[in-house]
KEKE-3310 file (N, C-alpha, C; in steps of 0.2 Angstrom, whole numbers, plus 5000, padded with zeros to 4 digits):
npx = (5004:5002:5005:5001:5005:5005:5017:5022:5037:5053:5057:5071:5077:5089:5104:5118:5120:5129:5143:5142:5140:5152:5162:5159:5166:5176:5187:5178:5175:5165:5160:5170:5175:5185:5201:5212:5205:5201:5214:5219:5211:5214:5227:5226:5225:5229:5245:5250:5242:5232:5222:5205:5197:5182:5169:5174:5172:5174:5170:5172:5185:5202:5215:5233:5247:5258:5252:5246:5256:5262:5254:5248:5246:5234:5218:5208:5191:5180:5164:5155:5160:5166:5179:5196:5209:5226:5239:5257:5262:5253:5255:5268:5265:5257:5266:5271:5258:5241:5244:5238:5227:5234:5242:5233:5224:5221:5216:5202:5193:5197:5195:5181:5178:5182:5176:5168:5178:5187:5180:5178:5191:5194:5185:5191:5202:5197:5194:5180:5167:5154:5145:5144:5135:5123:5123:5122:5110:5102:5104:5099:5085:5082:5083:5072:5072:5067:5069:5082:5090:5104:5115:5127:5135:5149:5156:5155:5152:5143:5130:5125:5128:5119:5108:5110:5110:5098:5093:5090:5078:5076:5082:5088:5098:5110:5122:5138:5142:5154:5156:5144:5146:5156:5150:5143:5131:5119:5120:5119:5106:5101:5104:5096:5097:5108:5120:5126:5138:5136:5141:5150:5150:5143:5151:5164:5166:5163:5151:5142:5140:5131:5134:5149:5157:5160:5174:5178:5178:5169:5164:5163:5159:5156:5155:5155:5141:5140:5146:5138:5126:5130:5132:5120:5113:5119:5115:5101:5102:5105:5093:5090:5086:5091:5101:5105:5117:5116:5119:5122:5115:5120:5124:5111:5104:5111:5108:5094:5094:5101:5093:5081:5085:5088:5075:5068:5075:5073:5060:5058:5064:5076:5069:5071:5080:5084:5097:5097:5096:5098:5098:5088:5081:5065:5062:5070:5064:5051:5054:5060:5048:5040:5046:5045:5054:5059:5062:5074:5077:5084:5077:5085:5095:5092:5097:5109:5107:5111:5123:5132:5134:5146:5152:5142:5132:5119:5108:5110:5110:5097:5090:5091:5084:5070:5056:5042:5040:5042:5032:5020:5020:5025:5020:5025:5023:5024:5030:5027:5033:5042:5053:5061:5076:5091:5105:5113:5116:5111:5107:5090:5074:5073:5081:5077:5063:5062:5069:5061:5048:5052:5061:5076:5071:5055:5052:5057:5048:5039:5024:5017:5010:5015:5029:5027:5022:5032:5043:5040:5037:5023:5014:5011:5015:5028:5032:5031:5032:5031:5026:5028:5024:5029:5023:5025:5037:5044:5049:5052:5048:5052:5048:5053:5044:5045:5045:5055:5059:5060:5071:5079:5082)
npy = (4994:5011:5027:5044:5060:5075:5083:5094:5104:5099:5099:5099:5092:5088:5094:5101:5114:5125:5120:5111:5119:5126:5116:5112:5112:5102:5088:5073:5057:5049:5042:5034:5018:5009:5008:5011:5020:5030:5035:5040:5050:5059:5062:5072:5083:5100:5104:5114:5118:5113:5099:5096:5081:5072:5060:5047:5030:5018:5005:5001:5002:5002:5014:5013:5019:5022:5024:5036:5045:5048:5057:5074:5087:5082:5080:5067:5064:5053:5047:5048:5059:5057:5051:5053:5055:5060:5065:5064:5076:5085:5087:5092:5104:5111:5112:5118:5121:5118:5106:5098:5092:5085:5076:5068:5063:5050:5044:5037:5040:5053:5060:5059:5066:5079:5083:5094:5104:5099:5099:5113:5117:5110:5117:5130:5129:5131:5144:5155:5159:5170:5167:5154:5150:5154:5147:5134:5133:5135:5123:5114:5117:5113:5100:5098:5103:5115:5120:5119:5113:5120:5111:5112:5125:5133:5145:5161:5172:5166:5166:5180:5181:5172:5179:5191:5186:5181:5169:5166:5163:5151:5141:5134:5137:5127:5125:5119:5118:5125:5134:5141:5148:5157:5166:5183:5191:5194:5187:5174:5173:5170:5157:5141:5129:5118:5107:5090:5078:5061:5049:5040:5035:5024:5023:5025:5016:5019:5022:5019:5003:4990:4977:4970:4977:4967:4966:4968:4980:4991:5004:5021:5030:5046:5053:5050:5045:5054:5065:5068:5071:5083:5091:5092:5098:5111:5115:5116:5127:5138:5139:5133:5122:5105:5094:5078:5068:5052:5036:5022:5008:5008:5021:5027:5021:5026:5040:5040:5035:5044:5056:5052:5051:5065:5070:5064:5070:5084:5086:5088:5090:5098:5104:5091:5082:5067:5063:5054:5040:5027:5013:5012:5004:4995:4996:5007:5017:5017:5023:5035:5041:5043:5053:5063:5066:5070:5061:5062:5057:5048:5043:5039:5033:5020:5012:5008:4996:4986:4992:4991:4978:4972:4975:4973:4962:4951:4952:4965:4974:4972:4979:4993:5009:5007:5010:5006:5000:5011:5019:5011:5003:5010:5023:5035:5050:5055:5071:5077:5071:5064:5067:5070:5070:5072:5073:5076:5065:5056:5074:5079:5074:5063:5050:5050:5048:5036:5027:5028:5023:5011:5003:4992:4983:4977:4982:4995:5003:5018:5026:5036:5047:5047:5050:5063:5070:5070:5075:5086:5103:5113:5117:5120:5132:5138:5130:5113:5095:5084:5068:5051:5035:5019:5004:4991:4991:4995:5009:5027:5042:5059:5076:5093:5108:5125:5143:5151:5164:5171:5181:5175:5163)
npz = (5000:4996:5003:5004:5010:5020:5031:5045:5044:5052:5070:5077:5091:5096:5091:5082:5076:5075:5076:5066:5055:5055:5053:5040:5028:5029:5026:5023:5028:5027:5016:5013:5011:5014:5022:5014:5005:5013:5018:5006:5004:5014:5012:5003:5011:5017:5019:5027:5037:5051:5048:5050:5051:5047:5050:5052:5054:5066:5065:5052:5048:5056:5061:5060:5069:5061:5048:5050:5052:5040:5034:5031:5043:5054:5063:5067:5068:5076:5070:5080:5088:5100:5101:5096:5084:5083:5073:5071:5064:5067:5081:5081:5075:5084:5094:5110:5114:5120:5128:5137:5130:5120:5127:5133:5124:5121:5132:5137:5148:5152:5140:5139:5151:5148:5136:5131:5131:5122:5110:5108:5107:5094:5086:5087:5079:5066:5055:5055:5045:5043:5033:5032:5042:5037:5025:5030:5037:5027:5020:5031:5030:5017:5020:5027:5040:5051:5064:5075:5089:5098:5105:5112:5117:5110:5110:5117:5108:5098:5101:5100:5086:5080:5083:5075:5062:5060:5065:5078:5083:5078:5085:5101:5115:5123:5136:5143:5160:5163:5152:5154:5166:5161:5154:5152:5162:5155:5143:5149:5152:5139:5138:5138:5145:5154:5148:5151:5150:5154:5150:5137:5120:5108:5096:5100:5109:5123:5129:5143:5149:5157:5154:5147:5132:5117:5116:5129:5136:5147:5145:5150:5164:5168:5180:5198:5208:5218:5213:5202:5208:5215:5204:5198:5208:5207:5195:5197:5206:5198:5192:5179:5165:5163:5153:5151:5144:5140:5135:5137:5147:5160:5163:5162:5172:5183:5182:5184:5197:5205:5203:5208:5221:5224:5222:5232:5243:5241:5236:5223:5206:5194:5178:5167:5154:5147:5136:5121:5128:5124:5127:5137:5151:5155:5168:5172:5164:5169:5181:5177:5170:5181:5188:5180:5169:5153:5138:5126:5110:5096:5081:5070:5075:5077:5067:5073:5078:5068:5064:5074:5078:5079:5091:5101:5111:5106:5114:5118:5106:5102:5111:5108:5106:5112:5107:5107:5119:5127:5124:5123:5134:5145:5144:5139:5129:5113:5109:5121:5133:5127:5115:5098:5089:5079:5081:5071:5063:5052:5048:5045:5036:5029:5032:5046:5046:5038:5047:5057:5053:5047:5054:5059:5069:5076:5088:5088:5080:5075:5074:5060:5066:5078:5076:5070:5081:5090:5083:5074:5069:5076:5067:5049:5044:5041:5031:5023:5022:5009:5009:5004:5007:5005:5009:5005:4999:5010:5011:5010:5002:5001:5000:5001:5005:5004:5008:4998:4997:5008:5018:5028:5023)
capx = (5000:5006:5001:5004:5002:5010:5018:5026:5044:5055:5060:5076:5078:5096:5108:5124:5121:5135:5149:5141:5142:5159:5166:5155:5170:5181:5187:5173:5177:5159:5159:5176:5173:5191:5206:5216:5202:5202:5221:5220:5207:5217:5233:5224:5224:5233:5251:5252:5237:5229:5215:5200:5194:5176:5166:5178:5168:5179:5167:5174:5193:5206:5222:5239:5251:5262:5248:5244:5262:5264:5249:5248:5243:5226:5214:5202:5185:5176:5158:5152:5163:5169:5185:5199:5216:5230:5245:5264:5263:5249:5258:5273:5263:5255:5271:5269:5251:5236:5248:5233:5224:5239:5244:5227:5219:5220:5214:5195:5189:5199:5191:5174:5177:5184:5174:5167:5184:5190:5176:5180:5198:5194:5182:5195:5206:5194:5192:5173:5164:5147:5141:5144:5129:5117:5123:5120:5103:5098:5104:5094:5079:5082:5082:5066:5072:5066:5071:5088:5093:5111:5116:5133:5137:5156:5159:5150:5149:5139:5123:5124:5129:5113:5103:5111:5109:5091:5092:5089:5071:5076:5086:5088:5105:5112:5130:5140:5143:5160:5155:5139:5149:5161:5146:5141:5124:5114:5121:5117:5099:5099:5105:5090:5099:5115:5122:5130:5139:5137:5145:5152:5146:5145:5156:5170:5165:5163:5145:5143:5136:5131:5138:5155:5157:5163:5181:5179:5177:5162:5162:5165:5155:5160:5154:5152:5135:5140:5148:5133:5121:5132:5132:5113:5111:5122:5110:5095:5103:5104:5086:5090:5085:5097:5100:5110:5119:5117:5118:5122:5110:5123:5123:5104:5102:5114:5104:5087:5095:5103:5087:5076:5087:5087:5068:5066:5077:5071:5054:5057:5071:5075:5067:5077:5080:5090:5098:5099:5092:5098:5097:5084:5077:5058:5063:5072:5059:5046:5056:5060:5042:5037:5050:5043:5059:5058:5067:5076:5080:5085:5075:5090:5100:5089:5102:5115:5106:5115:5129:5137:5134:5153:5154:5137:5129:5112:5103:5111:5108:5090:5087:5092:5078:5064:5050:5036:5040:5041:5025:5014:5020:5026:5015:5028:5019:5028:5029:5026:5039:5046:5055:5065:5081:5095:5112:5117:5119:5112:5102:5085:5068:5073:5083:5074:5057:5063:5071:5055:5043:5054:5068:5078:5067:5048:5052:5059:5044:5035:5019:5018:5007:5020:5034:5025:5021:5039:5048:5038:5034:5016:5010:5015:5016:5034:5033:5029:5036:5027:5028:5025:5026:5027:5023:5027:5045:5047:5053:5049:5050:5050:5050:5052:5041:5045:5045:5062:5060:5061:5078:5084:5084)
capy = (5000:5018:5032:5051:5065:5081:5084:5100:5104:5096:5102:5094:5093:5087:5095:5105:5118:5130:5116:5108:5124:5128:5111:5109:5111:5098:5082:5069:5050:5044:5038:5030:5011:5005:5012:5014:5025:5035:5038:5043:5057:5063:5064:5078:5089:5106:5103:5120:5119:5107:5097:5092:5075:5070:5054:5040:5025:5012:4998:4999:5001:5006:5016:5012:5026:5024:5026:5043:5050:5050:5062:5081:5088:5080:5078:5063:5064:5048:5049:5050:5065:5055:5048:5057:5053:5066:5063:5068:5082:5090:5088:5096:5111:5114:5114:5118:5123:5112:5100:5093:5088:5081:5071:5064:5062:5043:5042:5037:5043:5060:5063:5060:5071:5085:5083:5101:5108:5096:5101:5120:5117:5109:5123:5136:5128:5133:5151:5155:5164:5170:5164:5147:5148:5155:5141:5128:5134:5134:5116:5111:5118:5109:5093:5098:5105:5122:5122:5115:5115:5120:5107:5113:5131:5133:5152:5166:5176:5162:5168:5186:5179:5169:5184:5195:5183:5180:5162:5166:5160:5144:5137:5135:5136:5123:5125:5115:5123:5129:5139:5145:5153:5161:5171:5188:5189:5195:5181:5168:5173:5167:5150:5138:5124:5115:5100:5086:5071:5056:5043:5041:5034:5017:5023:5025:5010:5022:5022:5015:4997:4985:4971:4973:4976:4960:4967:4968:4987:4993:5011:5026:5034:5052:5055:5046:5047:5060:5071:5070:5074:5090:5095:5093:5103:5117:5117:5118:5133:5143:5139:5131:5115:5101:5089:5073:5064:5045:5031:5016:5007:5009:5028:5029:5019:5031:5046:5040:5034:5051:5060:5049:5053:5072:5071:5062:5075:5091:5087:5089:5090:5103:5101:5086:5078:5062:5063:5048:5035:5022:5007:5012:4998:4996:4998:5014:5021:5019:5028:5042:5043:5045:5059:5069:5067:5070:5057:5065:5052:5049:5037:5037:5028:5013:5008:5005:4988:4983:4995:4990:4971:4970:4976:4972:4955:4951:4955:4972:4977:4972:4984:5000:5013:5003:5015:5003:4999:5017:5022:5006:5000:5015:5029:5041:5053:5059:5078:5079:5069:5060:5071:5067:5074:5069:5073:5077:5058:5063:5079:5079:5070:5056:5045:5049:5045:5029:5023:5028:5018:5004:5001:4985:4979:4979:4986:5002:5006:5023:5027:5043:5052:5048:5054:5070:5073:5071:5078:5091:5109:5112:5119:5120:5139:5139:5125:5107:5090:5079:5061:5045:5029:5013:4999:4985:4991:4998:5015:5033:5047:5065:5082:5098:5114:5131:5149:5152:5171:5173:5183:5171:5156)
capz = (5000:4996:5007:5003:5015:5021:5038:5046:5045:5058:5075:5079:5098:5098:5085:5084:5070:5074:5074:5059:5050:5055:5050:5034:5022:5031:5023:5026:5027:5028:5010:5012:5013:5016:5025:5009:5002:5018:5018:5000:5004:5019:5009:5000:5016:5017:5023:5030:5042:5054:5044:5054:5047:5049:5047:5053:5058:5067:5063:5046:5048:5061:5058:5063:5070:5055:5043:5051:5052:5034:5032:5033:5050:5055:5069:5065:5073:5075:5069:5087:5091:5106:5100:5091:5083:5082:5071:5074:5061:5071:5088:5080:5073:5090:5099:5117:5116:5121:5130:5141:5125:5116:5132:5136:5119:5120:5138:5136:5153:5151:5134:5141:5156:5145:5129:5128:5129:5116:5104:5108:5104:5087:5083:5087:5074:5060:5054:5054:5040:5044:5027:5033:5045:5032:5020:5034:5039:5021:5020:5035:5027:5011:5022:5030:5047:5053:5071:5077:5095:5099:5112:5116:5115:5111:5111:5119:5102:5094:5102:5096:5079:5078:5083:5070:5056:5059:5066:5085:5084:5075:5089:5108:5117:5129:5137:5149:5166:5163:5147:5156:5170:5158:5150:5156:5165:5150:5139:5153:5151:5133:5138:5140:5150:5155:5145:5155:5148:5159:5148:5130:5114:5105:5091:5104:5114:5129:5132:5149:5149:5162:5152:5143:5125:5115:5117:5136:5139:5149:5144:5154:5168:5169:5187:5203:5210:5222:5209:5198:5213:5216:5198:5196:5213:5204:5189:5201:5209:5194:5189:5172:5164:5162:5148:5153:5139:5143:5130:5140:5152:5166:5164:5163:5179:5188:5182:5188:5204:5208:5202:5213:5228:5224:5222:5239:5248:5240:5234:5215:5202:5188:5171:5165:5148:5146:5129:5118:5131:5118:5131:5143:5152:5157:5175:5172:5160:5173:5186:5173:5169:5187:5190:5175:5165:5146:5135:5120:5107:5089:5077:5065:5079:5077:5063:5077:5079:5063:5063:5080:5080:5080:5098:5106:5110:5103:5119:5119:5101:5102:5116:5106:5104:5113:5107:5108:5126:5131:5122:5124:5141:5151:5143:5136:5124:5109:5109:5128:5137:5122:5109:5094:5085:5074:5083:5065:5061:5048:5048:5039:5037:5025:5036:5052:5045:5036:5053:5062:5050:5044:5057:5059:5074:5077:5095:5086:5076:5077:5069:5057:5070:5084:5073:5069:5087:5093:5079:5069:5071:5078:5061:5042:5042:5038:5025:5024:5019:5006:5011:5001:5011:5002:5014:5003:4998:5016:5009:5011:4998:5004:4996:5006:5002:5009:5005:4997:4996:5015:5018:5032:5020)
cpx = (5004:5002:5005:5001:5007:5011:5022:5033:5047:5058:5065:5079:5085:5100:5114:5125:5127:5141:5148:5142:5149:5164:5163:5160:5176:5181:5183:5175:5170:5157:5165:5175:5179:5196:5210:5212:5202:5208:5222:5217:5211:5224:5232:5224:5230:5239:5253:5248:5235:5222:5211:5196:5188:5174:5169:5173:5173:5176:5169:5181:5196:5212:5227:5243:5255:5258:5247:5250:5264:5259:5251:5245:5236:5224:5208:5197:5181:5169:5154:5154:5165:5175:5189:5206:5220:5237:5251:5264:5259:5252:5264:5271:5260:5260:5270:5262:5247:5239:5243:5230:5229:5241:5239:5222:5217:5217:5206:5192:5191:5195:5184:5173:5178:5181:5172:5173:5188:5187:5177:5187:5198:5190:5186:5201:5204:5192:5184:5171:5157:5142:5140:5137:5123:5117:5120:5113:5099:5098:5099:5087:5077:5081:5076:5066:5072:5069:5077:5091:5100:5113:5122:5136:5145:5159:5154:5147:5145:5132:5121:5124:5122:5107:5104:5109:5102:5089:5091:5083:5070:5080:5085:5095:5106:5120:5132:5142:5148:5159:5149:5142:5154:5157:5144:5133:5118:5114:5118:5109:5096:5100:5099:5092:5106:5115:5127:5131:5140:5141:5147:5147:5148:5151:5163:5171:5166:5157:5145:5138:5136:5135:5143:5153:5161:5170:5183:5178:5169:5160:5165:5159:5159:5160:5153:5145:5135:5142:5142:5127:5123:5131:5124:5110:5113:5117:5103:5096:5103:5098:5086:5088:5091:5096:5106:5111:5120:5115:5117:5117:5113:5123:5116:5102:5105:5110:5098:5088:5096:5097:5082:5078:5086:5079:5065:5069:5074:5064:5053:5064:5070:5072:5072:5075:5085:5091:5100:5095:5092:5096:5093:5080:5070:5058:5065:5068:5054:5048:5057:5053:5039:5040:5049:5049:5057:5064:5068:5080:5080:5083:5080:5095:5098:5094:5108:5114:5109:5122:5134:5136:5141:5155:5149:5134:5122:5107:5104:5108:5101:5087:5087:5085:5071:5057:5044:5035:5039:5034:5019:5014:5021:5022:5018:5024:5024:5026:5028:5032:5043:5047:5060:5070:5086:5103:5116:5119:5114:5106:5096:5080:5069:5075:5079:5067:5057:5064:5065:5050:5045:5061:5070:5074:5060:5048:5054:5054:5040:5030:5020:5016:5012:5026:5033:5024:5027:5044:5047:5036:5026:5012:5014:5016:5022:5036:5031:5033:5030:5030:5025:5028:5024:5028:5026:5035:5048:5052:5049:5052:5048:5052:5048:5049:5042:5045:5052:5064:5061:5069:5082:5085:5091)
cpy = (5006:5023:5039:5056:5070:5082:5091:5099:5101:5101:5098:5096:5092:5088:5100:5110:5122:5125:5113:5113:5126:5122:5108:5109:5106:5092:5077:5062:5046:5040:5033:5023:5007:5010:5015:5020:5031:5039:5042:5050:5062:5065:5071:5084:5094:5104:5108:5122:5113:5105:5094:5087:5073:5063:5047:5036:5019:5005:4996:4997:5005:5008:5014:5019:5027:5026:5034:5048:5051:5055:5069:5082:5087:5079:5074:5063:5058:5051:5051:5056:5063:5051:5052:5055:5059:5063:5067:5075:5087:5092:5093:5104:5114:5116:5113:5120:5117:5106:5095:5089:5083:5075:5066:5061:5054:5040:5043:5041:5051:5063:5064:5066:5078:5086:5090:5105:5106:5099:5109:5121:5115:5114:5129:5135:5130:5140:5151:5161:5164:5167:5157:5145:5149:5149:5135:5128:5133:5126:5112:5112:5114:5101:5092:5100:5112:5124:5117:5117:5115:5117:5108:5119:5132:5139:5156:5170:5172:5165:5175:5185:5176:5174:5189:5192:5180:5172:5161:5162:5153:5139:5138:5133:5132:5124:5121:5120:5127:5135:5144:5150:5158:5167:5177:5187:5190:5189:5175:5168:5170:5159:5146:5133:5122:5108:5097:5080:5066:5050:5045:5039:5027:5017:5023:5020:5013:5024:5017:5009:4993:4979:4973:4972:4969:4960:4968:4975:4987:5000:5015:5030:5040:5054:5050:5049:5053:5066:5073:5073:5081:5094:5097:5098:5110:5120:5120:5125:5139:5143:5138:5123:5111:5095:5084:5068:5057:5040:5024:5015:5008:5017:5030:5027:5024:5037:5045:5038:5040:5055:5058:5051:5061:5073:5070:5067:5082:5092:5089:5089:5095:5100:5097:5083:5073:5062:5057:5042:5028:5015:5007:5006:5000:4999:5006:5019:5022:5024:5035:5045:5046:5051:5065:5070:5066:5066:5061:5060:5053:5043:5035:5033:5021:5009:5005:4998:4984:4985:4992:4983:4968:4971:4974:4965:4956:4954:4962:4976:4977:4976:4991:5003:5009:5007:5012:5002:5005:5020:5017:5004:5005:5021:5035:5043:5057:5067:5081:5077:5064:5064:5068:5072:5069:5068:5074:5071:5054:5068:5077:5073:5063:5050:5044:5046:5038:5025:5023:5023:5011:5003:4994:4981:4982:4984:4994:5006:5012:5024:5034:5048:5053:5052:5061:5073:5074:5074:5084:5097:5109:5114:5119:5127:5141:5135:5118:5102:5085:5072:5056:5039:5023:5007:4993:4985:4994:5004:5021:5038:5054:5071:5088:5104:5119:5137:5152:5160:5174:5175:5178:5164:5157)
cpz = (5000:4999:5005:5007:5016:5029:5039:5045:5052:5063:5078:5086:5100:5091:5087:5077:5069:5072:5068:5054:5049:5052:5043:5028:5024:5026:5027:5024:5026:5022:5009:5015:5016:5019:5020:5006:5007:5018:5012:5001:5009:5017:5005:5004:5015:5022:5028:5036:5045:5051:5049:5049:5050:5047:5047:5057:5059:5067:5056:5045:5054:5057:5062:5064:5064:5049:5043:5050:5045:5030:5034:5040:5050:5062:5066:5070:5071:5074:5075:5090:5098:5106:5094:5090:5080:5079:5073:5071:5065:5078:5087:5078:5079:5095:5106:5119:5117:5123:5134:5136:5122:5121:5133:5131:5118:5127:5138:5141:5153:5146:5136:5146:5153:5138:5127:5127:5123:5110:5103:5105:5096:5083:5082:5082:5067:5060:5052:5050:5041:5039:5028:5037:5041:5027:5024:5035:5032:5019:5024:5032:5021:5014:5026:5038:5047:5059:5073:5084:5095:5105:5116:5113:5115:5112:5112:5113:5097:5095:5099:5088:5076:5078:5077:5063:5055:5061:5074:5087:5081:5079:5096:5110:5123:5130:5143:5154:5166:5158:5150:5161:5167:5154:5155:5158:5160:5145:5142:5152:5144:5133:5141:5146:5150:5152:5149:5151:5154:5157:5141:5125:5112:5100:5094:5109:5122:5132:5137:5150:5155:5161:5147:5136:5123:5116:5124:5139:5142:5148:5150:5158:5170:5176:5191:5205:5214:5218:5205:5202:5214:5210:5196:5201:5210:5199:5192:5204:5205:5190:5181:5172:5163:5157:5149:5147:5142:5137:5133:5146:5159:5168:5165:5170:5184:5188:5186:5195:5208:5208:5207:5220:5229:5225:5229:5244:5247:5237:5227:5212:5197:5182:5168:5159:5149:5138:5126:5121:5127:5121:5137:5144:5154:5164:5176:5169:5165:5178:5183:5172:5176:5190:5185:5170:5157:5143:5128:5116:5099:5085:5073:5069:5079:5072:5067:5078:5074:5063:5068:5082:5081:5087:5103:5105:5108:5108:5120:5112:5099:5107:5113:5104:5105:5113:5109:5116:5130:5130:5125:5132:5147:5150:5141:5130:5119:5108:5116:5132:5133:5116:5105:5091:5081:5077:5077:5062:5057:5050:5043:5040:5034:5029:5042:5051:5042:5042:5058:5060:5049:5048:5057:5063:5075:5084:5094:5082:5079:5072:5066:5062:5076:5082:5072:5076:5091:5090:5075:5073:5072:5072:5055:5040:5039:5032:5027:5020:5016:5007:5007:5004:5007:5007:5012:5002:5005:5015:5010:5005:5001:5000:5000:5002:5007:5005:5004:4997:5003:5016:5023:5029:5016)
residu = (UNK:UNK:UNK:UNK:UNK:UNK:UNK:UNK:UNK:UNK:UNK:UNK:UNK:UNK:UNK:UNK:UNK:UNK:UNK:UNK:UNK:UNK:UNK:UNK:UNK:UNK:UNK:UNK:UNK:UNK:UNK:UNK:UNK:UNK:UNK:UNK:UNK:UNK:UNK:UNK:UNK:UNK:UNK:UNK:UNK:UNK:UNK:UNK:UNK:UNK:UNK:UNK:UNK:UNK:UNK:UNK:UNK:UNK:UNK:UNK:UNK:UNK:UNK:UNK:UNK:UNK:UNK:UNK:UNK:UNK:UNK:UNK:UNK:UNK:UNK:UNK:UNK:UNK:UNK:UNK:UNK:UNK:UNK:UNK:UNK:UNK:UNK:UNK:UNK:UNK:UNK:UNK:UNK:UNK:UNK:UNK:UNK:UNK:UNK:UNK:UNK:UNK:UNK:UNK:UNK:UNK:UNK:UNK:UNK:UNK:UNK:UNK:UNK:UNK:UNK:UNK:UNK:UNK:UNK:UNK:UNK:UNK:UNK:UNK:UNK:UNK:UNK:UNK:UNK:UNK:UNK:UNK:UNK:UNK:UNK:UNK:UNK:UNK:UNK:UNK:UNK:UNK:UNK:UNK:UNK:UNK:UNK:UNK:UNK:UNK:UNK:UNK:UNK:UNK:UNK:UNK:UNK:UNK:UNK:UNK:UNK:UNK:UNK:UNK:UNK:UNK:UNK:UNK:UNK:UNK:UNK:UNK:UNK:UNK:UNK:UNK:UNK:UNK:UNK:UNK:UNK:UNK:UNK:UNK:UNK:UNK:UNK:UNK:UNK:UNK:UNK:UNK:UNK:UNK:UNK:UNK:UNK:UNK:UNK:UNK:UNK:UNK:UNK:UNK:UNK:UNK:UNK:UNK:UNK:UNK:UNK:UNK:UNK:UNK:UNK:UNK:UNK:UNK:UNK:UNK:UNK:UNK:UNK:UNK:UNK:UNK:UNK:UNK:UNK:UNK:UNK:UNK:UNK:UNK:UNK:UNK:UNK:UNK:UNK:UNK:UNK:UNK:UNK:UNK:UNK:UNK:UNK:UNK:UNK:UNK:UNK:UNK:UNK:UNK:UNK:UNK:UNK:UNK:UNK:UNK:UNK:UNK:UNK:UNK:UNK:UNK:UNK:UNK:UNK:UNK:UNK:UNK:UNK:UNK:UNK:UNK:UNK:UNK:UNK:UNK:UNK:UNK:UNK:UNK:UNK:UNK:UNK:UNK:UNK:UNK:UNK:UNK:UNK:UNK:UNK:UNK:UNK:UNK:UNK:UNK:UNK:UNK:UNK:UNK:UNK:UNK:UNK:UNK:UNK:UNK:UNK:UNK:UNK:UNK:UNK:UNK:UNK:UNK:UNK:UNK:UNK:UNK:UNK:UNK:UNK:UNK:UNK:UNK:UNK:UNK:UNK:UNK:UNK:UNK:UNK:UNK:UNK:UNK:UNK:UNK:UNK:UNK:UNK:UNK:UNK:UNK:UNK:UNK:UNK:UNK:UNK:UNK:UNK:UNK:UNK:UNK:UNK:UNK:UNK:UNK:UNK:UNK:UNK:UNK:UNK:UNK:UNK:UNK:UNK:UNK:UNK:UNK:UNK:UNK:UNK:UNK:UNK:UNK:UNK:UNK:UNK:UNK:UNK:UNK:UNK:UNK:UNK:UNK:UNK:UNK:UNK:UNK:UNK:UNK:UNK:UNK:UNK:UNK:UNK:UNK:UNK:UNK:UNK:UNK:UNK:UNK:UNK:UNK:UNK)
# end
C-alpha cells in the first residue's frame, strides 16, 4: 500500500548547528569504505594547516600510527565525536600549546570528562565565516528541518551571531557549566539549559554498559553518584533545565537513581531531559516517567542495531531505541515527554522517517502520528514535507516545500 500525506517541517531537539556549519568544508570520510580510500582522501589535506577530518567509523577500519604519520597535520574525529586521533605532524605544529589535550587524547575517561573543551579546541582551529551559518541553515531547510537546538554552545559570540543573522528564533542554546559561568549575565539569560555528559558513545565504545562490549570494555561513567548529585544541585541553583547525555544502560540507571534521591530529599528535580536513552530499560523508563523526565531520542540511531553488531551482544543490540515499550507499556507521549532529534547523524527528514517507520526491529517502530508529534513543528506555516510511504517496499520518499524568498533562507 502507498500512502501520501503532508507533515510539518522538523523540530530537531538534539543537534549542533554551529559546529556543523563551522566544519562543513572539512574532509569527510563517511563515503570511504576502506582504510586505503580514507588515507587517500586525507593525503589531499593542506600541509600548512591542521586538517579536521570527519566521518571516521571504526566499525569499518582502524588506523595504525604509521599510517597517520605519513599524512599532513590531521585531527580525525570519530563519527560519534567521542574519539579522536592526532598525528605527529599536528603535535609538531601545535608545539607547546594544548599540552593537556595532546597528552590525554588517548585516555578514554579523560576525553569524556573534557569533551566540551576538546570540541571547543577543534572549533578554534577553523576560521569561521558568517556565510557558513546561512549556508548551513539553508541546507537544514532543504532537508526539512526548521528548528535545530544547539546542544553545546562553544563560544560566547555564537549567540549574538545567531541573533544578527536571523536564526535566533530557530534554535535554543544549551551550554556546559564551565561555558555558562564564563558568560556575562545578559548572555546567561539566553541559555536555556545546561548540558552534561554522563557517559560516552557506541562509536568510541565508551557508552557505559552494564555488560561489557565484546572486546571487554564497559564504557565510561564520567561522574560518581556524588559528583553527579552535586552537579545537578548546581544546575537547580541557577534555575536552568538540564540535559543529561546517557547512551548506556549503566549511565541511565545512575541518572534515575541520583534524580530519585534528589527528588526524595528536595521534593522535586530541575526540568530534565535524558539525551539519547539508547538502552533504557523498562525499570528505568518507569522511574524516569514517574520523575517527570523527558526522553530526547534519535529514530535514526535505530540503525545502530545493525551497525554495531561487531561490539554488542544480541541481547544488547536488540534493546536499542525501545520506542514501543516506552509508548505502549510506560506511557511516554511523543511531543510531551518523548521528543526526537538527529544529533546530525544525519540531519533531515529522509533517514529519520525511514528509521521511524521501517527500522531494523519491530520494537523500534514509530507510527507517522508519533513521529509528527515528537519531531515536527506544531504547524505548516513555515513549510511542509510531502511524504510518500510505500509499505510493501518499506521505503519513504520526501519532498520539502518552503517559501524560498524569506531573507533568512
